[in-house]
Structures are given as structure tokens and as C-alpha cells.
DOPARO-955608 format. One line per 3 residues: number of its first residue (from 1); for each residue x, y, z of C-alpha. Coordinates in nm, 2 decimals, padded with zeros to 4 digits, always signed. Layout:
BEGIN
NUM) X/Y/Z | ...
//
This chain:
BEGIN
1) +01.73/+04.40/-05.36 | +01.60/+04.24/-05.04 | +01.43/+04.42/-04.72
4) +01.43/+04.26/-04.39 | +01.08/+04.33/-04.20 | +01.00/+04.27/-03.81
7) +00.80/+04.38/-03.56 | +00.86/+04.37/-03.18 | +00.67/+04.59/-02.94
10) +00.49/+04.70/-02.63 | +00.44/+05.04/-02.42 | +00.56/+04.97/-02.07
13) +00.44/+05.12/-01.76 | +00.68/+05.09/-01.48 | +00.43/+05.18/-01.25
16) +00.19/+04.89/-01.37 | +00.10/+04.60/-01.14 | +00.13/+04.36/-01.44
19) +00.43/+04.23/-01.55 | +00.44/+04.13/-01.94 | +00.50/+03.78/-02.01
22) +00.47/+03.48/-02.29 | +00.07/+03.45/-02.28 | +00.05/+03.87/-02.34
25) +00.22/+03.84/-02.65 | +00.08/+03.55/-02.77 | -00.28/+03.66/-02.68
28) -00.26/+04.00/-02.86 | -00.07/+03.93/-03.18 | +00.17/+03.71/-03.27
31) +00.28/+03.63/-03.66 | +00.57/+03.50/-03.85 | +00.68/+03.46/-04.19
34) +00.42/+03.74/-04.33 | +00.15/+03.55/-04.20 | -00.04/+03.84/-04.07
37) -00.38/+03.70/-04.06 | -00.72/+03.80/-04.18 | -00.73/+04.07/-03.89
40) -00.40/+04.22/-03.85 | -00.31/+04.36/-03.55 | -00.28/+04.75/-03.64
43) +00.07/+04.78/-03.55 | +00.13/+04.49/-03.83 | -00.02/+04.73/-04.08
46) +00.34/+04.92/-04.18 | +00.49/+04.58/-04.24 | +00.21/+04.48/-04.51
49) +00.27/+04.83/-04.63 | +00.63/+04.74/-04.66 | +00.54/+04.41/-04.81
52) +00.34/+04.57/-05.12 | +00.57/+04.86/-05.19 | +00.89/+04.60/-05.23
55) +00.66/+04.38/-05.44 | +00.57/+04.70/-05.65 | +00.95/+04.74/-05.71
58) +01.01/+04.37/-05.80 | +01.25/+04.32/-05.49 | +01.24/+04.06/-05.24
61) +01.16/+04.04/-04.88 | +01.23/+03.85/-04.56 | +00.93/+03.86/-04.30
64) +01.07/+03.80/-03.94 | +00.86/+03.76/-03.63 | +00.55/+04.02/-03.57
67) +00.45/+04.06/-03.22 | +00.28/+04.30/-02.99 | +00.20/+04.27/-02.63
70) -00.09/+04.51/-02.45 | +00.07/+04.77/-02.28 | +00.13/+04.67/-01.93
73) +00.44/+04.68/-01.69 | +00.84/+04.54/-01.74 | +00.86/+04.27/-01.98
76) +01.03/+03.95/-01.83 | +01.36/+03.93/-01.91 | +01.40/+03.55/-02.08
79) +01.05/+03.66/-02.25 | +01.23/+03.98/-02.43 | +01.58/+03.83/-02.47
82) +01.38/+03.49/-02.69 | +01.18/+03.75/-02.89 | +01.47/+03.98/-02.96
85) +01.70/+03.69/-03.00 | +01.43/+03.50/-03.26 | +01.44/+03.84/-03.48
88) +01.80/+03.85/-03.48 | +01.89/+03.50/-03.59 | +01.59/+03.55/-03.87
91) +01.83/+03.86/-03.94 | +02.12/+03.63/-04.01 | +01.93/+03.36/-04.17
94) +01.82/+03.62/-04.45 | +02.19/+03.81/-04.51 | +02.30/+03.97/-04.72
97) +01.99/+04.23/-04.72 | +02.01/+04.56/-04.86 | +01.82/+04.72/-04.59
100) +01.63/+04.67/-04.26 | +01.28/+04.81/-04.17 | +01.13/+04.78/-03.78
103) +00.84/+04.86/-03.67 | +00.86/+04.91/-03.27 | +00.68/+05.11/-03.03
106) +00.96/+05.31/-02.88 | +00.87/+05.24/-02.52 | +00.93/+04.87/-02.42
109) +01.11/+04.82/-02.12 | +01.22/+04.46/-01.99 | +01.44/+04.35/-01.68
112) +01.76/+04.50/-01.74 | +01.69/+04.64/-02.05 | +01.54/+04.98/-02.00
115) +01.61/+05.05/-02.38 | +01.47/+04.73/-02.60 | +01.45/+04.89/-02.91
118) +01.80/+05.09/-02.90 | +01.92/+04.71/-02.80 | +01.77/+04.58/-03.08
121) +01.89/+04.83/-03.36 | +02.22/+04.84/-03.17 | +02.27/+04.48/-03.25
124) +02.10/+04.45/-03.61 | +02.37/+04.73/-03.68 | +02.68/+04.49/-03.56
127) +02.53/+04.24/-03.76 | +02.49/+04.41/-04.14 | +02.77/+04.65/-04.09
130) +02.77/+05.04/-04.11 | +02.63/+05.09/-04.49 | +02.30/+04.88/-04.49
133) +02.04/+05.14/-04.40 | +01.82/+05.08/-04.11 | +01.49/+05.23/-04.07
136) +01.25/+05.23/-03.77 | +00.89/+05.34/-03.72 | +00.78/+05.39/-03.34
139) +00.44/+05.50/-03.15 | +00.48/+05.86/-03.10 | +00.48/+05.77/-02.73
142) +00.85/+05.64/-02.74 | +01.18/+05.70/-02.56 | +01.39/+05.82/-02.83
145) +01.75/+05.70/-02.69 | +02.13/+05.82/-02.79 | +02.17/+05.44/-02.88
148) +01.87/+05.40/-03.09 | +01.94/+05.72/-03.30 | +02.30/+05.61/-03.35
151) +02.27/+05.30/-03.53 | +01.96/+05.38/-03.71 | +01.95/+05.59/-04.01
154) +01.63/+05.67/-04.01 | +01.35/+05.72/-03.75 | +01.03/+05.82/-03.79
157) +00.72/+05.82/-03.54 | +00.35/+05.88/-03.58 | +00.24/+06.22/-03.61
160) -00.09/+06.18/-03.48 | -00.28/+06.11/-03.17 | -00.52/+05.92/-03.18
163) -00.28/+05.71/-03.41 | -00.43/+05.73/-03.74 | -00.13/+05.77/-03.96
166) +00.06/+05.48/-03.88 | +00.05/+05.35/-04.29 | +00.15/+05.70/-04.42
169) +00.43/+05.67/-04.21 | +00.53/+05.36/-04.34 | +00.53/+05.47/-04.67
172) +00.73/+05.75/-04.57 | +01.00/+05.53/-04.40 | +01.01/+05.32/-04.70
175) +01.07/+05.58/-04.94 | +01.38/+05.71/-04.71 | +01.52/+05.38/-04.68
178) +01.48/+05.24/-05.06 | +01.63/+05.57/-05.17 | +01.91/+05.54/-04.95
181) +01.95/+05.16/-05.06 | +01.98/+05.30/-05.43 | +02.21/+05.53/-05.32
184) +02.03/+05.86/-05.42 | +02.07/+05.98/-05.04 | +02.23/+05.95/-04.74
187) +01.97/+05.99/-04.43 | +02.12/+06.17/-04.11 | +01.90/+06.22/-03.79
190) +01.93/+06.51/-03.56 | +01.73/+06.53/-03.22 | +01.65/+06.77/-02.97
193) +01.53/+06.76/-02.60 | +01.25/+06.99/-02.50 | +01.30/+06.90/-02.13
196) +00.94/+06.87/-02.10 | +00.67/+06.59/-02.06 | +00.32/+06.57/-02.11
199) -00.01/+06.43/-02.30 | -00.05/+06.58/-02.63 | -00.38/+06.58/-02.84
202) -00.31/+06.64/-03.20 | -00.66/+06.71/-03.28 | -00.66/+07.05/-03.08
205) -00.45/+07.34/-03.10 | -00.19/+07.46/-03.07 | -00.06/+07.06/-03.13
208) -00.29/+07.02/-03.42 | -00.11/+07.28/-03.62 | +00.24/+07.24/-03.51
211) +00.19/+06.90/-03.65 | +00.07/+07.06/-03.98 | +00.41/+07.30/-03.97
214) +00.62/+06.99/-03.94 | +00.47/+06.83/-04.28 | +00.50/+07.11/-04.43
217) +00.89/+07.14/-04.38 | +00.92/+06.80/-04.54 | +01.02/+06.77/-04.89
220) +01.18/+07.11/-04.88 | +01.56/+07.19/-04.83 | +01.71/+06.84/-04.79
223) +01.48/+06.80/-04.49 | +01.35/+06.43/-04.55 | +01.11/+06.38/-04.22
226) +01.02/+06.55/-03.90 | +00.89/+06.38/-03.59 | +00.77/+06.49/-03.24
229) +00.83/+06.19/-02.98 | +00.59/+06.33/-02.74 | +00.75/+06.06/-02.46
232) +00.53/+05.79/-02.22 | +00.51/+05.97/-01.92 | +00.47/+05.66/-01.72
235) +00.77/+05.49/-01.83 | +01.03/+05.61/-01.56 | +01.36/+05.61/-01.75
238) +01.64/+05.78/-01.79 | +01.55/+05.88/-02.15 | +01.19/+05.99/-02.07
241) +01.08/+06.34/-02.20 | +00.97/+06.49/-02.55 | +01.23/+06.52/-02.82
244) +01.19/+06.65/-03.20 | +01.37/+06.45/-03.48 | +01.46/+06.55/-03.82
247) +01.59/+06.34/-04.08 | +01.80/+06.53/-04.37 | +01.94/+06.42/-04.67
250) +02.33/+06.47/-04.52 | +02.29/+06.80/-04.38 | +02.34/+06.71/-04.02
253) +02.41/+07.06/-03.91 | +02.09/+07.20/-04.10 | +01.88/+06.90/-03.92
256) +02.03/+07.01/-03.57 | +01.95/+07.36/-03.63 | +01.57/+07.27/-03.72
259) +01.54/+07.05/-03.45 | +01.65/+07.30/-03.18 | +01.43/+07.55/-03.32
262) +01.11/+07.35/-03.34 | +01.18/+07.19/-03.01 | +01.20/+07.54/-02.87
265) +00.88/+07.64/-03.03 | +00.72/+07.37/-02.83 | +00.82/+07.40/-02.54
268) +00.73/+07.79/-02.57 | +00.37/+07.64/-02.58 | +00.41/+07.42/-02.26
271) +00.13/+07.61/-02.08 | -00.13/+07.57/-02.38 | -00.05/+07.19/-02.51
274) -00.19/+06.99/-02.22 | -00.54/+06.91/-02.23 | -00.81/+07.03/-01.95
277) -00.90/+06.75/-01.70 | -01.23/+06.75/-01.50 | -01.30/+06.58/-01.18
280) -01.54/+06.27/-01.22 | -01.81/+06.52/-01.08 | -01.72/+06.80/-01.28
283) -01.75/+06.60/-01.56 | -02.08/+06.44/-01.46 | -02.24/+06.77/-01.41
286) -02.16/+06.88/-01.72 | -02.28/+06.59/-01.94 | -02.62/+06.62/-01.69
289) -02.65/+06.96/-01.73 | -02.64/+06.91/-02.13 | -02.94/+06.93/-02.34
292) -02.88/+06.63/-02.56 | -02.62/+06.35/-02.54 | -02.40/+06.16/-02.58
295) -02.13/+06.31/-02.36 | -01.85/+06.11/-02.38 | -01.58/+06.12/-02.10
298) -01.27/+05.93/-02.10 | -01.15/+05.77/-01.81 | -00.78/+05.82/-01.88
301) -00.63/+05.69/-01.57 | -00.75/+05.35/-01.62 | -00.66/+05.31/-02.01
304) -00.51/+04.95/-02.07 | -00.32/+05.14/-02.36 | -00.10/+05.30/-02.12
307) -00.05/+04.99/-01.91 | -00.34/+05.01/-01.66 | -00.59/+04.71/-01.53
310) -00.85/+04.86/-01.72 | -01.10/+04.72/-01.45 | -01.13/+05.05/-01.18
313) -01.45/+05.09/-01.04 | -01.45/+05.46/-00.95 | -01.63/+05.62/-01.22
316) -01.89/+05.33/-01.20 | -01.91/+05.38/-00.80 | -01.99/+05.76/-00.86
319) -02.27/+05.75/-01.12 | -02.42/+05.46/-00.87 | -02.41/+05.66/-00.57
322) -02.55/+05.97/-00.78 | -02.82/+05.82/-00.94 | -02.70/+05.93/-01.28
325) -02.90/+05.78/-01.55 | -02.88/+05.68/-01.92 | -02.52/+05.59/-01.93
328) -02.31/+05.33/-02.08 | -01.94/+05.24/-01.97 | -01.71/+05.07/-02.19
331) -01.53/+04.85/-02.13 | -01.40/+04.70/-01.77 | -01.20/+04.41/-01.81
334) -01.36/+04.11/-01.58 | -01.28/+03.78/-01.76 | -01.44/+03.60/-01.44
337) -01.77/+03.80/-01.43 | -01.81/+03.80/-01.81 | -01.74/+03.40/-01.76
340) -02.04/+03.41/-01.49 | -02.25/+03.62/-01.71 | -02.20/+03.36/-01.99
343) -02.28/+03.07/-01.79 | -02.62/+03.21/-01.65 | -02.74/+03.32/-02.01
346) -02.88/+03.64/-02.18 | -03.18/+03.79/-01.99 | -03.09/+03.65/-01.67
349) -03.11/+03.86/-01.33 | -02.81/+03.82/-01.08 | -02.63/+03.97/-00.82
352) -02.25/+04.02/-00.96 | -01.94/+04.14/-00.82 | -01.75/+04.39/-01.09
355) -01.39/+04.53/-01.13 | -01.16/+04.64/-00.88 | -00.97/+04.33/-00.94
358) -00.58/+04.42/-00.95 | -00.53/+04.65/-00.65 | -00.55/+04.97/-00.50
361) -00.54/+05.16/-00.82 | -00.88/+04.95/-00.96 | -01.05/+05.08/-00.67
364) -01.30/+04.87/-00.48 | -01.50/+04.56/-00.67 | -01.87/+04.66/-00.70
367) -02.16/+04.42/-00.58 | -02.46/+04.50/-00.82 | -02.79/+04.36/-00.95
370) -02.74/+04.33/-01.28 | -02.96/+04.16/-01.58 | -02.74/+04.00/-01.83
373) -02.79/+04.13/-02.17 | -02.67/+04.06/-02.56 | -02.33/+03.84/-02.51
376) -02.10/+03.85/-02.82 | -01.84/+03.58/-02.83 | -01.50/+03.66/-02.95
379) -01.61/+04.05/-03.02 | -01.37/+04.30/-03.18 | -01.32/+04.65/-03.27
382) -01.18/+04.85/-03.55 | -00.85/+05.11/-03.46 | -00.78/+05.23/-03.77
385) -00.71/+05.01/-04.03 | -00.65/+04.72/-03.80 | -00.86/+04.52/-03.57
388) -00.87/+04.48/-03.19 | -01.02/+04.17/-02.99 | -01.21/+04.22/-02.69
391) -01.26/+03.84/-02.67 | -01.62/+03.74/-02.48 | -01.80/+04.07/-02.43
394) -02.12/+04.11/-02.23 | -02.36/+04.38/-02.18 | -02.48/+04.44/-01.81
397) -02.79/+04.65/-01.75 | -02.80/+04.79/-01.39 | -03.05/+05.02/-01.24
400) -03.13/+05.39/-01.38 | -03.06/+05.26/-01.72 | -02.69/+05.22/-01.65
403) -02.51/+04.95/-01.88 | -02.16/+04.81/-01.85 | -01.98/+04.66/-02.10
406) -01.76/+04.37/-01.97 | -01.45/+04.22/-02.18 | -01.25/+03.93/-02.14
409) -00.90/+04.03/-02.32 | -00.78/+04.36/-02.16 | -00.78/+04.64/-02.42
412) -00.86/+05.00/-02.42 | -01.21/+05.15/-02.59 | -01.14/+05.27/-02.95
415) -01.45/+05.27/-03.13 | -01.85/+05.27/-03.04 | -01.84/+04.92/-03.15
418) -01.79/+04.81/-02.79 | -02.14/+04.94/-02.72 | -02.29/+04.79/-03.03
421) -02.17/+04.44/-03.01 | -02.37/+04.38/-02.73 | -02.70/+04.59/-02.83
424) -02.62/+04.90/-02.68 | -02.71/+05.21/-02.93 | -02.40/+05.45/-02.80
427) -02.62/+05.73/-03.00 | -02.89/+05.67/-02.74 | -02.70/+05.76/-02.43
430) -02.68/+06.09/-02.24 | -02.33/+05.99/-02.12 | -02.08/+05.74/-02.27
433) -01.79/+05.68/-02.04 | -01.50/+05.55/-02.24 | -01.15/+05.35/-02.09
436) -00.94/+05.55/-02.29 | -00.71/+05.84/-02.31 | -00.73/+05.99/-02.65
439) -00.73/+05.69/-02.91 | -01.11/+05.65/-02.89 | -01.12/+06.04/-03.02
442) -01.16/+05.91/-03.37 | -01.43/+05.69/-03.33 | -01.64/+05.86/-03.08
445) -01.60/+06.25/-03.16 | -01.83/+06.22/-03.47 | -02.15/+06.10/-03.24
448) -02.02/+06.32/-02.93 | -02.21/+06.63/-02.83 | -01.91/+06.72/-02.63
451) -01.59/+06.52/-02.54 | -01.44/+06.53/-02.16 | -01.14/+06.42/-02.03
454) -01.14/+06.28/-01.64 | -00.86/+06.29/-01.41 | -01.00/+05.99/-01.22
457) -00.79/+05.79/-00.98 | -00.59/+05.50/-01.13 | -00.26/+05.38/-01.30
460) -00.25/+05.69/-01.57 | -00.30/+05.99/-01.32 | -00.21/+06.27/-01.57
463) -00.05/+06.49/-01.31 | +00.30/+06.48/-01.43 | +00.45/+06.62/-01.10
466) +00.25/+06.35/-00.92 | +00.41/+06.05/-01.05 | +00.69/+05.92/-00.85
469) +00.95/+05.90/-01.09 | +01.29/+05.75/-00.97 | +01.52/+05.71/-01.28
472) +01.35/+06.01/-01.49 | +01.49/+06.35/-01.48 | +01.38/+06.56/-01.22
475) +01.47/+06.89/-01.45 | +01.21/+06.84/-01.72 | +00.85/+07.08/-01.71
478) +00.63/+07.02/-01.55 | +00.83/+06.80/-01.28 | +01.03/+07.10/-01.19
481) +00.78/+07.34/-01.21
//
């Protein structure tokens, strides 16, 4: 038996001021022929697991392109087509194969292609024919399209947000495709549209119990897998929305009925599945009033994991205006300020312009007096089983014990390492501001007195009804009201 594997993905915020080009893919993660490196990117972990599982069966594996770009705006057409064609050319060269396993994000949009994943899988299907099983693993913030579902044998999304389970989902998908390759099962996908969109944290009720219910249904009565595709609200495409997927062993009617049952259940919970958001001031008020910290405040609107610039100054400006003390912010993407700080060196005081580089959604740049703290070259942070590069990282110490972490690689905050890398003890701060929507939670919840989510200005404003959709259906809740 021979399996073909590949990774190609990014998450596209169609409202982002960036376009996604070659440097983003090359600087974020680019590997070929199974050379995933000593610090593999988190989305490459499933490919490593597939290789291990194939080896355990004595099967051969053809490993193609593995690349990912930090979420940003629409991918340039020539870049997408070149990467897609490289993957497909590798598949052609590997033929004949007995199975195909693809790791993708699920919300990649390129110029001329609103459904990159569907485009790739449709072309792969045309190459391998109707009888070769194709399995696809996706981030749960995906656009689940008819083209994708019609051309894959099994599609599985992450279940958890933050994404702590990609390796487990990879094992689940491998087992399904392996059984199909051996003629033991015939996987069939059923999909139900919940007619809603939002952000759903699986760490809190009622979504936590809903995820457990999905898991409990698997392995019974021919149900092979159950997924909830949350959708990515800042990707303006026709297929935007929350959908339930059920993979059964050749039982499409049963799968469709279960998908509808679960979808109706989730829609009925629509008023309670969304997190509560504070304003900047109300979040600061709660944190200041707390007896002990750290209070972790998520700046969700400036999350580069959703395509935001990660350089907004709205929260920092308010902290300085109010004279809030003993606070640390991680991380502001400002490679220019990082370079300036590194040139003058640790311990030097200077006036520095910070943040606010990318336009109105970034706020105004701030002119502040700082002391350069610890400099960490080529810093990293953990995300699940993977490693994410921060680039060169610098601590800036401002008045009133306010510390700011600057980074040269645009990425969201996953781990308290972003602070400890540059000599800041996060446990000693009353307030920690993290530029992330939810992926920070696994790393910070264990040290947090409380976690608060702020609806600050920025590129990912969490009010779904305020997003200026053009292609997405206006009939979805809560857009339609």
C-alpha cells in the first residue's frame, strides 16, 4: 500500500490590509519530501503522524509539499497556482497510490479562487480516479463546500478551540482512510448547514458538552466521525457558515439525519454559544479591581491568527492614558522598532515610535519613552505539539511597570513564553494583554486569575452583524437578526 500526503494552507481574512505572497509561505513554513525540520510547524504534525502510522503498517508513503502562511489577506493567484500545481505534480509523480491524505486549513481564498481546498481536492480526484480514498483534515474555522465534500471520502475538522487535538484528528482520519483502502468500509460524508456564524469556544459550556456529544457518537451504529465546522467569519465567501459533518460507513441517510439533528441542536443554542466581550475599559476596570493577578485580557480584534496586523495600539494607548500599572502586552508586531531596539542594545533608554503601522485598523503609532529590556534572537513559542517562530523579540519597559513585547515575525500569542523569553515573569503581573482570540487559552488559563475577552477596534471585530459582507448569505444568524 502507498499513501500520498501534503500540506497547503492559510486562513484568509478577506478584509485584511495584507495580500498573501511568497514570503509569507516561505517565512512561516515551507518543507518538502518529508523534511519537516527539528521544530515542525503545528500544521505539519499530522503529516508526521501519518508517516509514523504508515510505517507501522509497513506501507510506503510519498510526502509532498508542506507549507503554511500566517493568516492574512487574499493569496496572490500566481502563488496559489504554483503551490497547488507543485502538490498535484508530486501526486502525478507518485502514482499509482492507494490513498491520499491532505492537511489543509479550510478557509484559504486566492485571487480567482474562493474555495482553494475544494479546487485542490477536485483536481486530485480527477487524477486518482473514483476508487482511491481521499481524506482531508481541516481547521474547524473552515468553509465546508459542496465541491470539497463531493470529491473527498472523509473530511474531519479539529474538534477543539484552542486547537489542542490535530494529532488525534490525524489518527482518526488515517484509520478511516486505511480501512477504506483495504476495502473494510466505504466512508460517506453527510453535511448540514446550521444557517449561523460565530466564534465558539470549546473550553466553555454549552459548546464543551456539545463536542463531547459528537465524540460519544463516533464508533457507534456505523458513525465513523462527527465534526463541527465553525466557519471563519472574516472570510467573505458564499459558503461561509457553521456546518455539521458526519462520516458514516455507507449510510448517507443515517448520516444526513444525524447531521441535521446535531445542527438543529447547535442552532437552538445560538444565544449561549458565543463568548461575552468586554470593552477595553470594562476589562481594565475588572482587572484593576481584582485582588491578585494575573488577569488575562484577550485583544481579539488584533489577532494575526485571523489575519489582523497584530500591531494595533488601541489597548496600549488606553492603558497609558489611564495610568494602569503592572501590565504586560504580548505581542506587538513591529520589526522596525525591534531593529532600532536591537541596535541600541539592552538597558538603553530612548524615545521610540511603536505599533500602528498598517492603517486605521492598527490605530495611531505611539511615541513613548522606553528602556530596552532583554533581547531574544530567533525566539519561539509552543503551540500544541508544534513550535512557532517569533523572530527577534524585545522587551520594552515603559512607565508604571508597563512592559511591551515586540516581535519581528507576525504571529499571535499562544504561550507565556512570549513574556519569559525576554525576562518578564507573567505570573507577577496584575494584567497580561494577549493578542489572540482563543489559542492563548491553553497556555494562559493555568496561570490566570480570570480570562476576559475585549471587543477592541481592529481587523476582527467580533460583532458578526457589523462585518461588511458582500458574498456571504445575509440570511444567517446573527447577520439577519
